[in-house]
N, C-alpha and C positions, 0 to 999 in steps of 0.2 A: 603549849596552851591548848591546842585542839586534841592532841594525842598524848595525854599524860594521865597516870593513875593516881595522882595526888587526891587524897580523900577517899579512895576506894579501899576500905579495910576488909581484910579476910578474917572471918571469925571461926573457920573450921579448916581442917586439912583438905577436905573434899573441895571446898571453894578455892583453895590455893592451887589445886591440881586440875582446874578446869582447862579444857582445850583452849578456850579463849578467855584468859583471866582478866583482861582489861575490857571494861564496858564498851569502849569505842569499837573494839574488834567484834564483840557480839552484835552490836547494832549494825555494823557494816556487813557482816555475814548475813544477818536477817534481811537487810535491804537487797543484797545481791541475790539471795534465794527468792525473795519476793519478785524481783525483776525477772529472774530466769523462769520461774514457774507461772507467773501471772502476766507480766507486761509483754514479754517476748512472744508468747503464743498469740497475744492479741494484736501485736503490731508487725511482726516479721512476715515477709512474703514467702511463698512456697519455694522460690529459688534460694532464698537465704537459708531456709531450713535444710534443703537437700544438698546445697553446695558447700555450706560453711558450718552451720550449727550442729547438725547430726554428726558429720565427720569429726568436728572438734570435740564433742562430748565423748564419742567412742574412743578417739585417739588419746584423750586425757585419761580415760580409764586404763588403756593399755600402757601409757607412759607411767602411770602410777605403779602398775605391776613391775615394769622394768626398773623403776627407781628403787623399789624395795630390794631387788636383787643386786643391782649395780651400785646404787647410791648408798644404801644403808648397810649392805653386807659386803660390798666390795668385790663381788664375783662377776667378772666381765662375761656377758652373754651376747652371742650373735644368733641365738636360736629363737628369738621372740616371734618371728613370723611362723615358725613351726608350731609353737605353743598356741598361737591364734588359730592355725589350721586345725590342730587337734581339737580345740574347743569348738570350732565351727562344725566340723564333720561329726564329732561326738554328739553334739546337741542335735544335729540333723538326723542321725540314726535313731536316737531316742525319740525324737519328735515324730518321725515317719513310721518307725517299726512298731511302736506301742500305741494302739488305738486310744484316742482321747487324751494323749499326753499334754498337759498344760504347758504353756510357753516358758513360764518362770522356772519350774522344775527341770525342763529340758536345758535351759541355759546353765543352771547350777550343775547338772550332771555333765554337761560339756566341759565346764570348768574343772570338775573332778577328774575327768579323763585327761585334761591337760596337766593336772597336778601329778598324776601317776607318770605321765610322759616326762614331765620336768624333773621328778625325783630320779627317774631312770638315767637321764642324761646329766643329772647333777652329781651322780656318783663320782665321776672323774675329779670333781672339785675337792674330794677328800685327799687326793694325791698330787694334783697339779694346780697351778694358779697362773694368773696373768695371761700372757699370750697363748700358752698351751691350753688353758681352760677355754679361751675364746674359740680356738680351733675345735676343741671337743664339742662345744655347744653348736658350732657351725655344722658339725656332722648331723646334728638333729634336724637342721634345715634341709639338707640334702636327703636325709632318710625320709622325712615327711613328704617331700615332693615325690619321691619314688613310690612311697606307700600308697598315697591317695591317687596316684596316676595309674599304678599297675595292679593293685589289689582291688578288684571291681566290687567286692562285697561292701566296702565303705561307701561307695557311690550308687548302690543298688543296681549294679551291672551297667552303669553308664559308660559307654566306650571312651568318651573324652574326659571323664572325671567331673563333668559339669552337672550340678544339681540345682534345684530351686525349691523354694517354700512359698506357701500362700496361705490365706485364711488365718492369719495370726490373730490371736485373741488373748486378753489378760482379764481374768475375772468376768468373762462374758462380753467384754468391750472389744470391738474390732480395732486392730492396729493396722489401719490402712492409710489414713491421711498423714501428711508430713508432721502435723502438730502432735498427733498421738504417738508417732514414732519418736519424735523429739522428747516428749514427756516421759516415755518409757525409758529411754537411754539416760535421761537426766536423773530420773529417780534411782536407777541402778547405780549411777555414778555417785550420787550423794550418799547412799547407804554404804557403799564399799569404801568411799573416801573417809567417812567418819570411823568405820571399823579399822581401816589401815592407820589412821592417825592415832587412835587409841593403842593399836598394836605396837607401833614404833615408839610410843612413850612408855611402854611397859617393860617388864623384865626381858622378854624375848627381843624387843627392839634394842635394848642396851647390849644384849649378847651379840646381835648382828653387828652393831657399831664397834664393839670390842674386837670382833674377828676382823672387821675391815681395817681398823687402825693398826693392830699388831696381833696376829693370830697366835704366835708363840706365847706372848705375855697373857693373852686371854686363856689359853690352855693351862698356864701355870696357876692362875687364880681360880681354876675350877670350872671354867666354861667348856662345854663339850663341843669341839669344832664340828664333829659329824652332825650332831643334832642341830646346831646353829645354821650350818650351811644348807643342809637338806630341808630344814624348815623354811629357810628363805627361798629356796627353789620351789617348794610346795606352794607357799602363799603367793609368790610372784606368778607362778604358772597358772594358778587358779584364776587370779585376776585377769591375766592376759588371755586365758582361755574364754572367760566370760566376755571379754571385749571382742575376741575373735568371733564368738557366736553372734553377738550383736551386730558386728560388722557384716557378717554374712546374711543373717536373717533380716535385719532392719534396713541396713544401708544398701547392700547389693541386691538381695532378693534371689538372685541366681549367681552362682560363682563356680570357679574351678580352682585346682591347686595353684595355678599361676597368680591368683589373687593374693596369696600369702607367700610370695617369693622372698628371696634374701633381701631384696630392696626394702621390703616392709621392716625387716629386722634392723637394717641400718637406719631407716627413718626413725624408728622408735628410739634407737640409741642416740641419734642426734637430738631428739626431743629432750631427753634427760640431760644431755650435755649442755645444750643451750638453756634449758629451763633452770637447771641447777641440780647437781647430784646431792642426794641425801636431804631432799626437801619435798614434802607433799605438794606444796604450792608450785614447785618447779615443774611438775608434770603438766599443770594447766598452762603455765607460761610457754613451755616448749611446744605443746600441742597447738596453742594459738599461733605461735610463730610459724610452725611448719605448715599448718593448714591454710592460714590466711595469706602468707607471703606469696606463694605461686599465683593465687587469684589476684592479689593486688598488683603484682608485676604484669600479669596478663592484661589487666585493665588499664594501668597507668603508663606502662613503658611505651606503647605506641604514641600516646598523647604527649609524653615528655619528649620523645625523640622528634615528634612532628613539629615541636616548637623550633627546632634547629633545621627543619627541612629534610630530615632523615626518615625514610620509609623502611619499615622492618616487616619481614614476612612472619607467618605463623611459626615456621621452623626456626627462624631467627629468635623469636621470643622464647621458644622452648630452650634453645641453647643458652640464651642470656639468663634465663631462670636458673639453670644449672650452675653457670659461672658465678652469678651473684650469690646464690645459695651456698656454694662451696667457699666463696670468699668470706661470707659472714660467719660461717662455722669456724674458719681459721682465725678470724678476728676475735671471736668470742673466746677461743682457746687461749689466745695470747693476752688480750686486754682484760677479760673477766672470766677466768677459768671456773669460777663458782656459779656462773650463769646468771640469768635474770632474777632468780630468787634472791641472790646475794644483793643485787641492786635494790630490790624491794625491801629487804631487811635493813639495808643501810639507810634507805629513805625513811623508814619507820623510826629508826634510832635518832635520826636528825630531827624528826618531828617532835620526839619526846623532849628534846632540849631546846627547840625553837621557842622564843627568839633570842635565847641567851647564846653567847659565843662558846665554841668548843674546839 
């Protein structure tokens, strides 16, 4: 009744191929964007921006990049943290070494650096797959850690590898307050998400999914595995690199190679597993789950245990977070391997038939 396309007639092929062909979807997306761009900056506190909203937006962007490679193309990667690091340090060198370099071109150039790095470490995907490919991409993580810690040129001869940026501006507007940082990250996320959605719906997206489902059959029908796999690595690495640059420039401000450790790679992989492989929406669900859950546990776990007269230390809360987090990942893998996006899709299908039985 509320979510049904009865009476919505398409009169052209273009209308039938819209990203959101149902009017209810378009209205919902418009309202979500209006809330995100207008209501949230007016109502949210500074703590909410810095602790939840900005990390959520940037991690959603990074999870989107990981999902293109892992979810759509089926190439397992454990080097996402390395791609973020290359994007961050690449953007930093362009931003600092070139006088007057604007922020947006620096972010794009950092993403292009991550693209080249991703293609380089994506070459093993032409010969190996599965666990062997995961190990090959894990090598990128260790290589980037060594490179940015030992090669001082990347950090302008900083002995610890720690660097920092300040005086960020976009079109002459300073990016200093939490609201301006949030709006910058949100704008980049919306643009890249729309481009990625169109990309996966097109010919190249169908090639990625064919390689994911059965690469031998895809090669037989004329799809070039080398082009499909390396293009997936390139697009994914670019998006992850831009996210890494935003994470460093906007969220951290000052960072070192340890900020993009292997833990970051696993965290991004967990995001797409929990959110849903092969789904643009899954990246948002997974990022929300990973970012909000630790903060929620930190706030409510002491209160909940206090009802039973149990006191828990800060270290105990940290250990409980890890145990609950690991348990939920296992639960998702067993109960709903397709992630939260599948639950969302199932709910939409039920709404289309409600109130009739099915």
